[in-house]
C-alpha positions in Angstrom: 6.6 77.9 41.6 2.9 78.9 40.4 2.3 79.0 36.7 1.3 82.3 35.1 -2.3 83.1 35.0 -3.9 82.6 31.5 -6.0 84.9 29.6 -8.1 84.4 27.1 -9.7 86.8 24.9 -12.9 85.8 22.6 -12.9 87.4 19.1 -16.0 86.2 18.7 -18.3 87.4 15.3 -18.5 91.0 15.2 -15.9 91.8 18.6 -14.7 95.3 18.0 -11.3 95.0 16.2 -9.7 97.7 18.4 -11.1 96.6 21.4 -9.5 92.9 20.4 -6.0 94.3 19.2 -6.3 97.4 22.1 -7.0 94.6 25.1 -4.0 92.8 23.7 -1.1 95.5 24.2 -2.6 97.0 27.4 -2.2 93.4 29.3 0.9 92.8 27.3 2.2 95.7 28.5 1.3 94.0 32.2 3.6 90.7 31.6 0.2 88.8 31.0 -0.1 87.0 28.3 -3.7 86.8 26.6 -4.3 84.1 24.2 -6.9 85.1 20.9 -9.3 82.4 20.6 -11.9 82.7 17.5 -15.2 80.6 18.7 -16.2 80.5 15.2 -13.0 78.2 14.1 -13.9 76.4 17.3 -15.5 72.5 17.1 -17.5 71.4 20.2 -14.1 68.9 20.1 -12.1 71.8 20.6 -13.9 73.4 23.4 -13.6 70.4 25.0 -10.0 69.8 25.2 -9.6 73.9 26.1 -7.4 74.2 29.2 -9.2 76.6 32.0 -8.3 79.7 32.2 -8.0 81.9 35.2 -10.0 84.8 33.6 -11.8 85.4 30.0 -12.5 88.1 28.6 -15.8 89.3 26.1 -14.9 91.9 24.3 -17.4 95.2 22.7 -19.1 94.8 19.5 -20.9 97.4 17.0 -24.0 94.7 17.2 -25.5 92.3 19.2 -23.6 88.5 19.1 -26.2 85.5 18.1 -25.4 82.9 21.0 -27.4 80.6 18.5 -25.3 80.0 16.5 -22.5 79.7 19.0 -23.8 77.0 21.2 -20.7 75.3 23.0 -19.3 78.5 23.3 -22.2 80.0 26.6 -21.9 76.3 27.9 -17.9 76.6 27.7 -18.1 80.1 29.4 -21.0 78.6 32.1 -18.1 75.6 33.1 -15.1 77.6 33.4 -16.5 80.4 35.6 -17.3 76.6 37.9 -14.0 76.5 37.6 -13.2 79.5 39.1 -12.4 81.6 35.8 -13.5 85.6 36.0 -15.7 86.1 33.6 -15.0 90.3 32.2 -18.0 91.4 29.3 -17.9 94.8 27.7 -20.6 96.6 26.0 -23.2 94.1 24.2 -20.5 91.1 25.1 -23.1 90.8 28.0 -25.4 89.0 26.0 -22.7 85.7 26.5 -23.3 86.6 30.3 -27.0 86.0 30.0 -26.7 83.1 27.8 -24.3 81.5 30.3 -26.2 81.9 32.9 -23.8 83.7 34.6 -25.5 86.5 36.3 -27.8 84.8 38.8 -30.1 87.7 39.5 -27.2 89.9 40.2 -27.6 93.2 38.7 -24.9 93.9 35.4 -24.4 96.6 33.1 -24.1 97.8 29.6 -23.4 100.2 27.0 -26.4 102.8 27.8 -28.4 102.5 24.3 -28.2 98.8 24.5 -30.1 98.4 27.8 -33.4 98.1 26.2 -33.5 96.0 23.7 -31.3 93.7 25.6 -34.3 93.4 28.1 -36.5 93.0 25.8 -34.7 89.6 24.9 -33.4 88.6 28.3 -36.1 89.8 30.7 -34.4 88.1 33.3 -31.5 90.0 33.3 -31.1 93.4 35.8 -29.7 95.8 33.5 -28.0 99.1 35.4 -26.7 101.3 32.8 -26.0 103.9 35.6 -23.3 102.1 36.1 -20.2 102.0 33.9 -18.6 98.6 36.2 -20.0 96.6 38.4 -17.4 93.8 40.0 -18.4 90.5 41.6 -15.8 88.0 42.9 -16.4 86.0 39.3 -18.2 88.5 37.0 -17.5 91.7 35.6 -19.4 93.6 33.3 -18.8 97.4 32.2 -20.6 99.4 30.4 -19.6 101.5 26.7 -18.3 100.4 23.8 -14.1 101.8 25.2 -14.9 100.3 28.6 -12.6 97.5 27.5 -10.1 99.6 29.5 -11.9 99.2 32.4 -11.9 95.3 32.3 -8.5 95.3 31.0 -7.0 97.7 33.9 -9.7 94.9 36.5 -8.5 91.6 34.9 -4.5 93.0 35.9 -5.3 94.6 39.1 -7.4 90.8 40.3 -4.1 88.5 38.5 -1.0 91.2 38.5 -2.0 93.3 41.9 -2.7 97.3 42.2 0.6 98.7 41.4 1.0 96.8 38.6 -2.2 97.7 37.6 -1.5 101.6 37.9 2.0 102.3 36.2 -0.1 100.2 33.3 -3.4 103.7 33.7 0.3 105.8 33.6 2.0 104.0 31.1 -1.6 104.4 28.8 -2.7 107.6 30.5 -5.6 105.8 31.6 -8.1 106.6 34.0 -8.2 103.8 37.0 -11.3 105.0 38.9 -14.1 105.7 36.1 -17.5 103.8 37.7 -20.5 105.8 36.1 -21.8 106.1 33.2 -25.0 108.2 33.6 -23.1 111.5 32.0 -22.9 110.0 28.9 -26.6 108.7 28.4 -29.0 110.6 26.1 -32.4 108.8 26.2 -34.4 107.1 23.6 -37.9 106.9 23.7 -39.0 103.5 22.3 -42.1 103.0 20.4 -41.9 100.0 19.4 -43.8 98.0 22.2 -46.6 97.7 20.2 -49.0 99.7 22.7 -50.6 102.5 20.4 -52.1 104.2 23.6 -49.1 104.6 25.3 -47.4 105.4 22.4 -50.0 108.7 21.8 -49.5 109.6 25.7 -46.2 109.2 24.6 -46.5 111.8 22.0 -48.2 113.7 24.5 -46.0 113.9 27.3 -43.1 115.7 24.8 -45.0 118.1 22.9 -46.1 120.1 26.3 -42.8 119.7 28.5 -44.1 122.7 30.7 -47.9 122.0 30.9 -47.9 118.5 30.5 -51.5 116.5 31.3 -51.9 114.8 34.9 -52.4 111.5 34.8 -56.1 111.2 35.2 -56.6 113.8 32.5 -53.6 112.3 30.5 -55.5 108.5 30.5 -59.3 110.4 30.0 -58.2 111.2 27.0 -57.3 107.6 25.8 -60.5 106.3 27.3 -58.0 104.2 29.5 -58.5 104.6 34.2 -55.4 105.5 35.2 -54.2 102.5 37.3 -54.2 101.0 33.3 -52.4 103.8 31.7 -49.9 103.7 34.2 -50.0 99.7 34.5 -49.7 99.8 30.6 -47.5 102.5 30.3 -44.5 101.3 32.7 -44.9 98.1 31.0 -44.4 99.3 27.6 -41.3 102.1 28.3 -39.9 100.7 31.8 -40.5 103.8 33.5 -43.3 105.0 35.0 -45.0 108.2 33.4 -44.0 110.5 35.9 -40.3 109.1 35.9 -40.5 109.0 31.6 -41.2 112.3 31.7 -38.6 113.8 33.6 -36.5 111.8 31.6 -37.9 114.1 28.4 -36.9 117.0 30.8 -33.6 116.4 31.5 -32.7 115.0 28.0 -34.4 118.6 26.7 -32.4 120.3 29.4 -28.7 118.8 27.9 -30.2 119.7 24.6 -30.4 123.3 25.7 -27.4 123.3 27.7 -25.1 122.0 24.8 -26.6 124.3 22.1 -27.2 127.4 24.0 -25.7 130.1 26.5 -29.1 130.3 28.2 -28.8 130.9 32.2 -28.9 127.2 33.9 -32.4 128.5 35.7 -33.6 129.5 32.3 -32.8 125.8 31.0 -34.4 124.8 33.9 -38.3 126.8 32.9 -37.8 125.8 29.3 -37.7 122.0 30.4 -40.8 122.4 33.0 -39.5 123.5 36.3 -39.5 126.1 37.8 -38.8 125.4 41.1 -34.9 125.3 40.4 -34.0 123.2 43.5 -36.1 120.0 41.8 -34.3 120.4 38.5 -31.1 120.6 40.1 -32.5 117.3 42.3 -33.8 115.6 39.1 -31.6 116.1 36.4 -28.3 115.3 39.1 -30.3 111.8 39.6 -30.6 111.2 36.2 -27.2 112.3 34.8 -24.9 111.8 37.8 -23.9 115.5 37.8 -24.9 119.1 38.1 -26.6 120.9 34.7 -23.6 123.0 34.9 -21.3 119.9 35.4 -22.8 118.7 32.5 -22.2 121.6 30.2 -18.7 122.2 31.8 -17.6 118.4 30.5 -19.7 119.3 26.9 -17.1 122.0 26.3 -14.3 120.5 27.7 -14.3 117.5 25.3 -15.2 119.6 22.4 -12.0 121.6 23.2 -10.6 118.6 23.6 -9.8 118.8 27.4 -8.4 116.8 29.7 -11.1 114.9 31.7 -10.9 112.2 34.2 -8.8 111.8 37.7 -5.2 113.1 36.9 -2.7 110.1 38.1 
């Protein structure tokens, strides 16, 4: 007779109480018995004597956790992973994954608004915030603050089977197949990188989305060579000048789609795209949906309409 899976939920400082309690409710409904552990109450001896787990869940938090304040926790997580535990994080809970060195050069995800700052503090992390969930045999990372629902679904499927996961999803009326958070993303330009020339270039691009200066002219205005500007721009922002301009234009288009009834062609023109097919390609690649679908999804959410796949 095999023993029941042991699931540990780490209620670390700053973890969202709603996520902690919600995880307990969903996992319990599926027949699991999650145990909540508060790292702030644990000693080194407590970690050393902690029995092994089948799965360890790191819930989301409103602010980034500080692994330095709890050095025993990352070591314990790494040890549990070596013993075969499934490690799962949501949102900035991925910081514990980074501190434990479990990403091993593999792409992970986090909240789309936190990726830039996390990348600065953990430069070796390969963060892909387009994906809502990234799964491996031993590691699952999820993106948004509400992505703990996806973690619960995955843990239930791994430990209790696909049928139990579907039954639980139906009971709680949650979508069992979410995989993309691009439609929720909003581009947030970063200006705190310390490069004044790049910041000036960023402001210059934002001032005229329809007719921005070409790279050689922009570089000339800043007293730089095009190659130097491109290199410094990408180092400071994580994007090439062209990629950054596309993000600005798509963000402007999202605002027009949300706040006006302008036809899509006019939205494209006001966002700097006279070529409508090109606008559709760039918008779809960045947002994960067409402009019309993006507008409709906003209206559905405003009306309280249903989203996701029917169960």
